[in-house]
C-alpha positions in Angstrom: -98.4 33.6 -18.7 -96.0 36.5 -18.9 -92.3 36.3 -19.6 -91.2 37.0 -16.0 -93.5 34.3 -14.6 -92.2 31.8 -17.2 -88.6 32.4 -16.1 -89.4 32.1 -12.5 -91.3 28.7 -13.1 -88.3 27.5 -15.2 -85.9 28.4 -12.4 -88.1 26.5 -9.9 -88.1 23.4 -12.2 -84.4 23.4 -12.7 -83.6 23.9 -9.0 -84.2 20.3 -7.9 -82.1 19.1 -10.8 -79.2 21.2 -9.7 -79.6 19.9 -6.1 -79.6 16.3 -7.3 -76.4 17.0 -9.1 -74.9 18.3 -5.9 -75.6 15.1 -3.8 -74.0 15.2 -0.4 -73.7 12.3 1.9 -72.3 11.3 5.4 -69.5 8.8 4.6 -67.1 6.6 6.6 -64.0 4.7 5.5 -60.9 2.8 6.4 -57.6 2.2 4.9 -54.3 0.6 5.8 -50.9 1.8 4.6 -47.9 -0.6 4.9 -44.4 0.7 5.3 -41.3 -1.5 5.1 -37.7 -0.5 6.1 -36.9 0.3 2.5 -39.5 3.0 2.1 -38.4 6.6 2.2 -41.4 7.9 4.2 -41.7 9.4 7.6 -44.1 8.5 10.3 -46.1 11.7 9.7 -46.2 11.1 5.9 -47.4 7.6 6.4 -50.3 8.7 8.7 -51.4 11.5 6.3 -51.3 9.1 3.5 -53.5 6.6 5.3 -56.0 9.4 6.2 -56.1 10.6 2.6 -56.6 7.2 1.2 -59.4 6.4 3.8 -61.3 9.5 2.8 -60.9 8.4 -0.9 -62.2 4.9 -0.1 -65.2 6.4 1.9 -66.1 8.6 -1.1 -65.5 5.6 -3.6 -67.8 3.5 -1.6 -70.5 6.1 -1.7 -70.3 7.6 -5.1 -68.2 5.3 -7.2 -65.1 6.1 -9.3 -64.0 8.3 -12.2 -61.6 6.7 -14.8 -58.7 8.7 -16.2 -56.6 7.5 -19.1 -53.1 8.9 -19.4 -50.5 8.3 -22.2 -46.9 9.5 -21.7 -44.1 9.3 -24.3 -40.5 9.2 -22.7 -37.4 9.9 -24.8 -33.9 9.0 -23.8 -30.4 8.9 -25.4 -27.6 6.6 -24.6 -24.3 6.0 -26.5 -25.5 8.2 -29.4 -28.7 6.1 -29.7 -32.1 7.8 -29.2 -35.0 5.6 -27.9 -38.5 6.5 -27.1 -41.2 4.5 -25.1 -44.9 5.0 -24.8 -46.5 4.3 -21.5 -50.2 4.1 -21.0 -51.9 4.1 -17.5 -55.6 4.1 -16.2 -56.3 5.4 -12.9 -59.5 5.3 -10.9 -60.2 8.2 -8.5 -63.2 8.7 -6.2 -66.3 10.4 -7.8 -66.6 13.0 -5.0 -64.8 15.5 -2.8 -64.4 15.5 1.0 -66.3 18.5 2.4 -65.6 18.3 6.2 -64.8 16.0 9.0 -67.6 14.9 11.2 -65.0 13.9 13.9 -61.2 13.6 14.1 -59.6 10.8 12.0 -58.3 7.9 14.2 -54.9 6.3 13.2 -53.6 3.1 14.7 -50.1 1.9 14.3 -48.9 -1.7 14.4 -45.7 -3.4 13.9 -45.6 -6.9 12.5 -43.3 -9.1 10.4 -40.8 -6.3 10.0 -43.4 -3.9 8.7 -45.4 -1.0 10.1 -49.1 -0.8 9.4 -50.9 2.5 9.6 -54.8 2.1 9.7 -56.7 5.3 9.5 -60.6 5.4 10.1 -62.4 8.6 9.0 -65.9 10.0 9.3 -67.0 13.0 7.3 -69.3 14.6 4.7 -68.7 14.2 1.0 -70.2 15.8 -2.2 -70.5 13.8 -5.4 -68.5 15.2 -8.3 -70.5 16.3 -11.4 -67.6 15.8 -13.9 -66.9 18.7 -16.1 -67.2 18.0 -19.8 -64.0 20.1 -20.4 -60.9 18.0 -21.0 -57.5 19.8 -20.8 -54.1 18.3 -22.0 -51.0 18.7 -20.0 -47.7 17.0 -19.7 -44.4 17.5 -17.6 -41.3 17.9 -19.7 -37.5 18.3 -19.4 -35.2 19.9 -21.8 -33.1 17.0 -23.6 -30.4 17.0 -26.1 -33.0 17.3 -29.0 -35.5 19.7 -27.5 -38.3 19.1 -24.9 -39.0 15.5 -23.7 -42.1 14.3 -22.1 -41.3 12.7 -18.7 -42.4 12.2 -15.0 -38.9 11.4 -13.8 -36.2 14.1 -13.1 -32.7 14.2 -11.8 -31.7 16.2 -8.9 -32.1 20.0 -9.5 -33.2 19.5 -13.0 -35.5 22.1 -14.5 -39.0 21.0 -15.4 -41.6 22.4 -17.6 -45.4 21.9 -18.3 -47.0 21.8 -21.8 -50.8 22.9 -21.4 -53.6 23.3 -23.8 -57.4 23.9 -23.3 -60.3 23.7 -25.8 -61.9 26.8 -24.3 -60.7 30.1 -22.9 -60.3 30.2 -19.2 -57.9 30.5 -16.1 -55.2 28.2 -14.9 -53.3 27.6 -11.6 -50.7 25.0 -10.7 -49.6 23.9 -7.4 -46.9 21.4 -6.1 -47.6 19.3 -2.9 -44.7 18.3 -0.8 -45.1 15.6 1.8 -48.6 16.5 2.6 -47.4 19.5 4.6 -46.4 22.3 2.3 -48.0 23.4 -1.1 -46.2 25.7 -3.5 -47.8 28.0 -6.0 -46.0 27.5 -9.3 -48.8 29.4 -11.4 -49.8 32.3 -11.6 -46.3 33.9 -11.5 -45.8 36.7 -9.0 -44.3 38.8 -11.8 -47.6 39.1 -13.5 -48.7 41.6 -10.8 -51.6 41.3 -8.3 -54.3 39.7 -10.4 -53.9 36.3 -8.7 -54.9 34.6 -11.9 -53.4 33.3 -15.1 -55.5 33.7 -18.2 -55.2 31.1 -21.2 -56.7 31.0 -24.5 -58.5 28.2 -26.3 -56.2 25.9 -28.6 -53.1 27.8 -27.8 -50.2 25.6 -26.8 -48.4 26.9 -23.6 -44.9 25.9 -22.4 -45.0 27.0 -18.7 -42.0 27.9 -16.6 -39.9 28.8 -19.7 -38.4 32.3 -19.6 -37.4 32.0 -23.3 -41.1 31.9 -24.2 -42.6 34.1 -21.4 -40.4 36.9 -19.9 -42.7 36.8 -16.8 -42.1 33.1 -16.3 -40.1 31.6 -13.4 -37.8 28.6 -13.8 -38.3 25.8 -11.3 -36.1 22.8 -10.4 -36.9 19.7 -8.4 -34.7 18.5 -5.6 -34.6 16.0 -2.7 -32.4 14.9 0.0 -33.4 11.3 -0.4 -32.5 8.8 -3.1 -35.9 9.4 -4.7 -39.0 11.4 -3.8 -42.3 11.8 -5.3 -44.2 15.3 -5.6 -47.8 15.9 -6.5 -48.7 18.4 -9.1 -52.1 19.8 -9.0 -53.5 21.5 -12.2 -56.6 23.6 -11.7 -58.5 25.0 -14.7 -61.9 26.7 -15.1 -63.5 28.8 -17.9 -64.9 30.9 -15.0 -62.6 33.5 -13.3 -61.1 32.3 -9.9 -58.3 33.7 -7.8 -55.5 31.7 -6.3 -55.5 31.1 -2.6 -53.8 33.2 0.1 -50.2 32.2 0.6 -47.0 33.5 2.1 -44.0 34.9 0.2 -40.8 33.1 0.4 -37.3 34.1 -0.6 -36.7 34.6 -4.4 -35.5 31.0 -4.8 -38.8 29.5 -3.6 -42.3 30.0 -4.7 -45.1 31.2 -2.5 -46.4 28.6 -0.2 -49.2 27.6 2.2 -49.9 24.7 4.6 -51.5 21.6 2.9 -54.7 21.8 5.1 -55.3 25.4 4.1 -54.8 24.5 0.5 -57.3 21.7 0.6 -59.9 23.9 2.3 -59.6 26.6 -0.4 -59.7 24.0 -3.2 -62.9 22.4 -1.8 -64.6 25.8 -1.4 -64.0 26.8 -5.0 -65.0 23.4 -6.3 -68.3 23.7 -4.5 -69.3 26.7 -6.5 -67.8 25.9 -9.9 -69.1 22.8 -11.6 -67.0 23.5 -14.7 -63.6 23.4 -12.8 -61.1 20.7 -13.7 -58.7 19.5 -11.0 -56.1 17.0 -12.2 -53.5 15.6 -9.8 -50.4 13.7 -11.1 -47.1 12.7 -9.5 -43.5 13.3 -10.6 -40.4 11.6 -9.2 -37.1 13.2 -8.4 -34.0 11.0 -8.4 -30.9 12.0 -6.3 -28.0 9.4 -6.8 -25.8 11.4 -4.5 -28.2 11.2 -1.4 -26.8 9.7 1.7 -29.9 7.7 2.5 
């Protein structure tokens, strides 16, 4: 058996294993979101939330869950006394990604006992996630009296930063999702030119969004018109080169953005072709004590 034939035979043997790792299935799911008069959420947001969670339930039923452990240390200072607290959380997320709708989602709305119930029913095709063995570390921070402090709660128009570290060389992108409508590209920075990617080195600690460390960086602040609002941060890392999605340029005070549906489509497309890609989503909360509502 010559070398060329052996290689072809090996590729044929490995092909079914690769296909098995890319299991796809027709899925169906339902989820109900309950909204009370005290919740700061619009009708549109509630419907979108119900649809997203129904998709998550459909995938979870078919493929199971992945468990993520997160530990955050928060520091605060009051009356000259510094305190710190360690908070641990375990989250379960569906072991798959939504590929496409088989038909449009249906959402029913019902008012009962002073609450509104949004029930979404979805039908689609999903693919099982083959979990990457790469584990990246990242934490959101603010600048406190004694330096950087890890936190997921920010005050109105407070600057925020992200500490990031990876065990292997690769490429990084960070997006912020607002109200399931608009997605903002926080990284890579526009000032780095037209490469559309942000390279990172193994074991190197990065403090992102800090001009004092990286002259090309941009400062970002979080703000809301409500008493409090949550935003979702999406950290995307891969040892393989990838390019950020197409977005529109905004004024200098706002990062480039695109519609949430377009972002989801782009992200699903690149996840299909890159099993090494890590996609990590976490929420941060912004507090505005001066908001009218």
